[in-house]
N, CA, C and O atoms as CSV, one atom per row, in Angstrom:
chain,resi,resn,atom,element,x,y,z
A,1,MET,N,N,18.417,8.914,-16.024
A,1,MET,CA,C,17.534,8.885,-15.106
A,1,MET,C,C,16.728,7.479,-14.770
A,1,MET,O,O,16.535,6.631,-15.640
A,2,ASN,N,N,16.300,7.342,-13.461
A,2,ASN,CA,C,15.628,5.986,-13.359
A,2,ASN,C,C,14.770,5.304,-14.485
A,2,ASN,O,O,14.069,5.821,-15.355
A,3,LYS,N,N,14.985,4.238,-14.260
A,3,LYS,CA,C,13.698,3.195,-15.166
A,3,LYS,C,C,13.151,2.249,-14.450
A,3,LYS,O,O,12.062,1.785,-14.788
A,4,MET,N,N,13.691,1.888,-13.546
A,4,MET,CA,C,13.196,1.067,-12.521
A,4,MET,C,C,12.034,1.130,-12.092
A,4,MET,O,O,11.777,2.188,-11.517
A,5,PRO,N,N,10.939,0.135,-12.175
A,5,PRO,CA,C,9.667,0.184,-11.712
A,5,PRO,C,C,9.835,0.481,-10.350
A,5,PRO,O,O,10.824,-0.008,-9.804
A,6,VAL,N,N,8.861,1.378,-9.504
A,6,VAL,CA,C,8.370,2.102,-8.273
A,6,VAL,C,C,7.135,1.885,-8.168
A,6,VAL,O,O,6.259,1.916,-9.032
A,7,ARG,N,N,7.070,1.616,-6.849
A,7,ARG,CA,C,5.486,1.168,-6.376
A,7,ARG,C,C,5.506,1.192,-4.961
A,7,ARG,O,O,6.090,0.326,-4.310
A,8,ILE,N,N,4.847,2.214,-4.414
A,8,ILE,CA,C,4.369,2.730,-3.016
A,8,ILE,C,C,3.398,2.502,-2.537
A,8,ILE,O,O,2.306,2.805,-3.016
A,9,TYR,N,N,3.609,1.835,-1.340
A,9,TYR,CA,C,2.248,1.370,-0.440
A,9,TYR,C,C,2.134,2.382,0.599
A,9,TYR,O,O,3.124,2.602,1.295
A,10,SER,N,N,0.922,3.104,0.818
A,10,SER,CA,C,1.062,4.462,1.440
A,10,SER,C,C,-0.301,4.638,2.274
A,10,SER,O,O,-1.264,3.954,1.929
A,11,LEU,N,N,-0.431,5.578,3.422
A,11,LEU,CA,C,-1.502,6.328,3.969
A,11,LEU,C,C,-1.914,7.272,3.227
A,11,LEU,O,O,-1.254,7.642,2.256
A,12,SER,N,N,-2.992,7.778,3.540
A,12,SER,CA,C,-3.073,8.680,2.697
A,12,SER,C,C,-3.307,9.599,3.503
A,12,SER,O,O,-3.915,10.525,2.966
A,13,THR,N,N,-3.016,9.794,4.907
A,13,THR,CA,C,-2.754,10.910,5.675
A,13,THR,C,C,-1.538,10.957,6.494
A,13,THR,O,O,-1.394,11.734,7.438
A,14,CYS,N,N,-0.639,10.073,6.091
A,14,CYS,CA,C,1.006,9.935,6.401
A,14,CYS,C,C,1.952,10.606,5.664
A,14,CYS,O,O,2.320,10.375,4.512
A,15,VAL,N,N,2.464,11.816,6.755
A,15,VAL,CA,C,3.059,13.046,6.233
A,15,VAL,C,C,4.763,12.302,5.569
A,15,VAL,O,O,5.552,12.932,4.865
A,16,HIS,N,N,4.930,11.022,5.995
A,16,HIS,CA,C,6.457,10.444,5.270
A,16,HIS,C,C,5.955,10.283,4.214
A,16,HIS,O,O,6.418,10.887,3.247
A,17,CYS,N,N,4.946,9.493,4.080
A,17,CYS,CA,C,4.580,9.129,2.546
A,17,CYS,C,C,4.083,9.909,1.453
A,17,CYS,O,O,3.904,9.623,0.269
A,18,ALA,N,N,3.847,11.256,2.299
A,18,ALA,CA,C,3.330,12.719,1.121
A,18,ALA,C,C,4.919,13.007,0.587
A,18,ALA,O,O,5.313,13.299,-0.542
A,19,ALA,N,N,5.679,12.807,1.864
A,19,ALA,CA,C,6.906,13.460,1.603
A,19,ALA,C,C,7.947,12.549,0.412
A,19,ALA,O,O,8.644,13.030,-0.481
A,20,LEU,N,N,7.748,11.087,0.785
A,20,LEU,CA,C,8.408,10.462,-0.113
A,20,LEU,C,C,7.536,10.688,-1.843
A,20,LEU,O,O,8.230,10.550,-2.850
A,21,LYS,N,N,6.803,10.855,-1.908
A,21,LYS,CA,C,6.012,11.141,-3.344
A,21,LYS,C,C,6.775,12.085,-3.886
A,21,LYS,O,O,7.554,11.986,-4.833
A,22,LYS,N,N,6.404,13.353,-2.981
A,22,LYS,CA,C,7.268,14.507,-3.268
A,22,LYS,C,C,8.416,14.453,-3.848
A,22,LYS,O,O,8.581,14.705,-5.041
A,23,MET,N,N,9.316,14.117,-3.048
A,23,MET,CA,C,10.719,13.675,-3.337
A,23,MET,C,C,10.953,12.964,-4.646
A,23,MET,O,O,11.805,13.354,-5.445
A,24,LEU,N,N,10.260,12.016,-4.833
A,24,LEU,CA,C,10.002,11.305,-6.278
A,24,LEU,C,C,9.201,11.970,-7.487
A,24,LEU,O,O,8.959,11.295,-8.488
A,25,GLN,N,N,8.858,13.081,-7.402
A,25,GLN,CA,C,7.770,13.989,-7.866
A,25,GLN,C,C,9.084,14.765,-8.516
A,25,GLN,O,O,9.513,14.642,-9.663
A,26,ARG,N,N,9.628,15.651,-7.384
A,26,ARG,CA,C,11.052,16.582,-7.949
A,26,ARG,C,C,12.252,15.697,-8.588
A,26,ARG,O,O,13.131,16.331,-9.172
A,27,HIS,N,N,12.341,14.548,-8.537
A,27,HIS,CA,C,13.561,13.764,-9.540
A,27,HIS,C,C,12.660,13.619,-10.826
A,27,HIS,O,O,13.339,13.507,-11.847
A,28,ASP,N,N,11.436,13.596,-11.006
A,28,ASP,CA,C,10.882,13.112,-12.011
A,28,ASP,C,C,10.892,11.730,-12.064
A,28,ASP,O,O,11.110,11.240,-13.172
A,29,ILE,N,N,10.681,10.877,-10.994
A,29,ILE,CA,C,10.525,9.644,-11.397
A,29,ILE,C,C,9.339,9.454,-11.045
A,29,ILE,O,O,8.796,9.803,-9.996
A,30,PRO,N,N,8.727,8.648,-12.308
A,30,PRO,CA,C,7.459,7.960,-12.251
A,30,PRO,C,C,7.364,6.849,-11.167
A,30,PRO,O,O,8.265,6.043,-10.934
A,31,PHE,N,N,5.988,6.912,-10.443
A,31,PHE,CA,C,5.645,5.805,-9.624
A,31,PHE,C,C,4.140,5.334,-9.334
A,31,PHE,O,O,3.204,6.004,-9.771
A,32,GLU,N,N,3.985,4.489,-8.793
A,32,GLU,CA,C,2.344,3.888,-8.903
A,32,GLU,C,C,2.536,3.966,-7.425
A,32,GLU,O,O,3.600,3.713,-6.860
A,33,PHE,N,N,1.026,4.469,-6.628
A,33,PHE,CA,C,0.755,4.088,-5.110
A,33,PHE,C,C,-0.346,3.639,-5.094
A,33,PHE,O,O,-1.101,3.608,-6.065
A,34,THR,N,N,-0.639,3.135,-3.732
A,34,THR,CA,C,-1.810,2.826,-3.239
A,34,THR,C,C,-1.917,3.023,-1.960
A,34,THR,O,O,-1.198,2.512,-1.102
A,35,ASP,N,N,-3.116,4.020,-1.726
A,35,ASP,CA,C,-3.339,4.302,-0.024
A,35,ASP,C,C,-4.018,3.217,0.429
A,35,ASP,O,O,-5.147,2.937,0.027
A,36,ILE,N,N,-3.290,2.448,1.407
A,36,ILE,CA,C,-3.872,1.424,1.862
A,36,ILE,C,C,-5.006,1.509,2.697
A,36,ILE,O,O,-5.753,0.532,2.755
A,37,ASP,N,N,-5.303,2.739,3.493
A,37,ASP,CA,C,-6.171,3.033,4.302
A,37,ASP,C,C,-7.301,3.122,3.424
A,37,ASP,O,O,-8.121,2.352,3.924
A,38,LEU,N,N,-7.776,3.605,2.448
A,38,LEU,CA,C,-8.675,3.592,1.440
A,38,LEU,C,C,-8.815,2.359,0.478
A,38,LEU,O,O,-9.486,2.501,-0.544
A,39,MET,N,N,-8.267,1.258,0.731
A,39,MET,CA,C,-8.897,-0.154,-0.022
A,39,MET,C,C,-9.825,-0.385,0.874
A,39,MET,O,O,-9.853,0.070,2.018
A,40,ALA,N,N,-10.730,-1.217,0.283
A,40,ALA,CA,C,-11.641,-1.849,0.999
A,40,ALA,C,C,-11.978,-2.584,2.110
A,40,ALA,O,O,-11.197,-3.531,2.022
A,41,LYS,N,N,-12.493,-2.722,2.883
A,41,LYS,CA,C,-11.866,-3.697,4.540
A,41,LYS,C,C,-10.982,-4.802,4.338
A,41,LYS,O,O,-9.879,-4.932,4.869
A,42,ASP,N,N,-11.493,-5.535,3.595
A,42,ASP,CA,C,-11.516,-7.054,3.251
A,42,ASP,C,C,-10.156,-7.209,2.214
A,42,ASP,O,O,-9.487,-8.224,2.021
A,43,GLU,N,N,-9.998,-5.958,1.665
A,43,GLU,CA,C,-8.638,-6.323,0.851
A,43,GLU,C,C,-7.301,-5.446,1.395
A,43,GLU,O,O,-6.259,-5.400,0.742
A,44,ARG,N,N,-7.443,-4.913,2.395
A,44,ARG,CA,C,-6.865,-4.086,3.438
A,44,ARG,C,C,-6.266,-5.153,4.324
A,44,ARG,O,O,-5.056,-5.265,4.522
A,45,ARG,N,N,-7.234,-5.957,4.861
A,45,ARG,CA,C,-6.883,-6.964,5.916
A,45,ARG,C,C,-5.988,-7.899,5.205
A,45,ARG,O,O,-5.016,-8.414,5.758
A,46,GLN,N,N,-6.396,-8.165,3.699
A,46,GLN,CA,C,-5.605,-9.301,3.301
A,46,GLN,C,C,-4.398,-8.654,2.881
A,46,GLN,O,O,-3.399,-9.342,3.094
A,47,PHE,N,N,-4.209,-7.670,2.412
A,47,PHE,CA,C,-2.356,-6.779,2.137
A,47,PHE,C,C,-1.955,-7.237,3.734
A,47,PHE,O,O,-1.299,-8.246,3.991
A,48,LEU,N,N,-2.439,-6.371,4.661
A,48,LEU,CA,C,-1.724,-6.118,5.917
A,48,LEU,C,C,-1.569,-7.850,6.408
A,48,LEU,O,O,-0.741,-7.915,7.316
A,49,GLN,N,N,-2.001,-8.895,6.137
A,49,GLN,CA,C,-1.508,-10.132,6.775
A,49,GLN,C,C,-0.379,-10.696,5.797
A,49,GLN,O,O,0.435,-11.498,6.256
A,50,GLU,N,N,-0.296,-10.240,4.266
A,50,GLU,CA,C,0.677,-10.551,3.166
A,50,GLU,C,C,2.067,-9.909,3.928
A,50,GLU,O,O,3.055,-10.532,4.315
A,51,ILE,N,N,1.865,-8.827,3.986
A,51,ILE,CA,C,3.301,-8.025,4.550
A,51,ILE,C,C,3.845,-8.206,5.755
A,51,ILE,O,O,5.056,-8.044,5.909
A,52,ALA,N,N,2.889,-8.628,6.951
A,52,ALA,CA,C,3.347,-9.055,8.102
A,52,ALA,C,C,4.487,-9.580,8.358
A,52,ALA,O,O,5.153,-9.084,9.267
A,53,PRO,N,N,4.920,-10.549,7.726
A,53,PRO,CA,C,6.394,-10.995,7.666
A,53,PRO,C,C,7.231,-10.620,7.156
A,53,PRO,O,O,8.166,-11.419,7.121
A,54,TYR,N,N,7.426,-9.527,6.598
A,54,TYR,CA,C,8.278,-8.363,6.092
A,54,TYR,C,C,8.197,-7.359,6.834
A,54,TYR,O,O,9.183,-6.636,6.973
A,55,ASN,N,N,7.130,-7.117,7.409
A,55,ASN,CA,C,6.972,-5.340,7.991
A,55,ASN,C,C,5.994,-6.096,9.088
A,55,ASN,O,O,4.824,-6.363,8.816
A,56,PRO,N,N,6.537,-6.377,10.216
A,56,PRO,CA,C,5.724,-6.891,11.357
A,56,PRO,C,C,4.942,-5.522,12.084
A,56,PRO,O,O,3.781,-5.765,12.412
A,57,GLN,N,N,5.249,-4.629,12.272
A,57,GLN,CA,C,5.200,-2.962,12.910
A,57,GLN,C,C,4.164,-2.637,11.872
A,57,GLN,O,O,3.341,-1.852,12.343
A,58,LYS,N,N,3.886,-3.001,10.488
A,58,LYS,CA,C,2.844,-2.320,9.614
A,58,LYS,C,C,3.363,-0.898,9.281
A,58,LYS,O,O,2.368,-0.173,9.250
A,59,THR,N,N,4.306,-0.289,9.059
A,59,THR,CA,C,4.635,0.785,9.192
A,59,THR,C,C,4.653,1.141,7.445
A,59,THR,O,O,4.719,0.296,6.552
A,60,PHE,N,N,4.564,2.844,7.252
A,60,PHE,CA,C,4.364,3.208,6.111
A,60,PHE,C,C,5.220,4.395,5.922
A,60,PHE,O,O,5.164,5.285,6.770
A,61,PRO,N,N,6.194,4.536,4.665
A,61,PRO,CA,C,5.718,4.112,3.324
A,61,PRO,C,C,6.353,2.965,3.348
A,61,PRO,O,O,7.146,2.589,4.211
A,62,ILE,N,N,5.884,2.199,2.055
A,62,ILE,CA,C,6.830,0.900,1.665
A,62,ILE,C,C,6.884,1.316,0.148
A,62,ILE,O,O,5.894,1.582,-0.534
A,63,ILE,N,N,8.174,1.331,-0.269
A,63,ILE,CA,C,8.448,1.608,-1.387
A,63,ILE,C,C,9.109,0.299,-1.816
A,63,ILE,O,O,9.737,-0.480,-1.098
A,64,ILE,N,N,8.818,0.193,-3.268
A,64,ILE,CA,C,9.372,-1.033,-4.068
A,64,ILE,C,C,9.840,-0.597,-5.192
A,64,ILE,O,O,9.151,0.014,-6.009
A,65,ILE,N,N,11.304,-0.925,-5.369
A,65,ILE,CA,C,11.902,-0.508,-6.363
A,65,ILE,C,C,12.717,-1.555,-6.911
A,65,ILE,O,O,13.538,-2.125,-6.192
A,66,ASN,N,N,12.527,-1.938,-8.425
A,66,ASN,CA,C,13.089,-2.893,-9.064
A,66,ASN,C,C,12.728,-4.393,-7.985
A,66,ASN,O,O,13.662,-5.191,-8.072
A,67,ASN,N,N,11.880,-4.761,-7.273
A,67,ASN,CA,C,11.507,-5.692,-6.624
A,67,ASN,C,C,11.872,-5.876,-5.260
A,67,ASN,O,O,11.436,-6.794,-4.566
A,68,LYS,N,N,12.937,-4.710,-4.748
A,68,LYS,CA,C,13.593,-4.616,-3.492
A,68,LYS,C,C,12.616,-3.608,-2.646
A,68,LYS,O,O,12.365,-2.486,-3.084
A,69,ALA,N,N,12.061,-4.102,-1.355
A,69,ALA,CA,C,11.233,-3.370,-0.528
A,69,ALA,C,C,12.353,-2.449,0.149
A,69,ALA,O,O,13.557,-2.708,0.168
A,70,ILE,N,N,11.708,-1.284,0.723
A,70,ILE,CA,C,12.700,-0.479,1.829
A,70,ILE,C,C,10.858,0.337,2.468
A,70,ILE,O,O,9.967,0.989,1.925
A,71,VAL,N,N,11.124,-0.244,3.916
A,71,VAL,CA,C,10.050,0.041,4.383
A,71,VAL,C,C,10.591,1.415,5.505
A,71,VAL,O,O,11.598,1.433,6.213
A,72,GLY,N,N,9.365,2.645,5.323
A,72,GLY,CA,C,9.922,3.558,5.873
A,72,GLY,C,C,10.510,4.967,5.063
A,72,GLY,O,O,11.246,4.677,4.120
A,73,PHE,N,N,10.350,6.103,5.230
A,73,PHE,CA,C,10.856,7.149,4.497
A,73,PHE,C,C,12.400,7.357,4.617
A,73,PHE,O,O,12.858,8.400,5.083
A,74,ARG,N,N,13.202,6.307,4.170
A,74,ARG,CA,C,14.508,6.155,4.372
A,74,ARG,C,C,15.341,6.822,3.302
A,74,ARG,O,O,16.043,6.089,2.605
A,75,ARG,N,N,15.346,8.042,3.102
A,75,ARG,CA,C,15.558,8.911,2.198
A,75,ARG,C,C,17.216,8.483,1.248
A,75,ARG,O,O,17.305,8.188,0.056
A,76,GLU,N,N,18.251,8.579,2.182
A,76,GLU,CA,C,19.286,8.086,1.796
A,76,GLU,C,C,19.469,6.817,0.765
A,76,GLU,O,O,20.000,6.736,-0.343
A,77,MET,N,N,18.828,5.899,1.575
A,77,MET,CA,C,18.781,4.545,1.089
A,77,MET,C,C,17.969,4.282,-0.297
A,77,MET,O,O,18.264,3.481,-1.183
A,78,ILE,N,N,16.964,5.096,-0.246
A,78,ILE,CA,C,15.828,5.377,-1.337
A,78,ILE,C,C,16.645,5.856,-2.527
A,78,ILE,O,O,16.671,5.306,-3.628
A,79,GLU,N,N,17.338,6.998,-2.151
A,79,GLU,CA,C,17.989,7.905,-3.086
A,79,GLU,C,C,19.162,7.025,-3.965
A,79,GLU,O,O,19.426,7.091,-5.166
A,80,ARG,N,N,19.826,6.083,-2.779
A,80,ARG,CA,C,21.242,5.269,-3.707
A,80,ARG,C,C,20.644,3.914,-4.271
A,80,ARG,O,O,21.261,3.209,-5.069
A,81,GLU,N,N,19.066,3.542,-3.656
A,81,GLU,CA,C,18.648,2.632,-4.781
A,81,GLU,C,C,18.379,2.988,-5.927
A,81,GLU,O,O,18.634,2.236,-6.867
A,82,LEU,N,N,17.625,4.594,-6.179
A,82,LEU,CA,C,17.283,4.817,-7.318
A,82,LEU,C,C,18.496,5.600,-8.293
A,82,LEU,O,O,18.265,6.074,-9.405
A,83,GLY,N,N,19.418,5.610,-7.815
A,83,GLY,CA,C,20.782,6.520,-8.408
A,83,GLY,C,C,20.499,7.895,-8.354
A,83,GLY,O,O,21.046,8.554,-9.238
A,84,ILE,N,N,19.814,8.489,-7.579
A,84,ILE,CA,C,19.763,9.796,-7.316
A,84,ILE,C,C,20.498,10.738,-6.173
A,84,ILE,O,O,21.320,10.237,-5.406
A,85,SER,N,N,20.190,11.956,-6.121
A,85,SER,CA,C,20.777,12.627,-5.092
A,85,SER,C,C,20.199,14.083,-4.708
A,85,SER,O,O,20.701,14.722,-3.784
């Protein structure tokens, strides 16, 4: 089982974000998440400015696994990084 820290930045209305969370739950992978659209306006603006160099399109989800960022629900890449299938 994966013991790497997993962090998700998502949108509360994003179907891909929901699918990612469900996949992790199915595999009993603990994770923390933040729904960016539910942040306070100033906090959300600052977050989006910080990620702009790494994710210029500001697409979601963003999953951080052991300090490595994967943008989008790229199932195979995420499973490989987590060591699941």
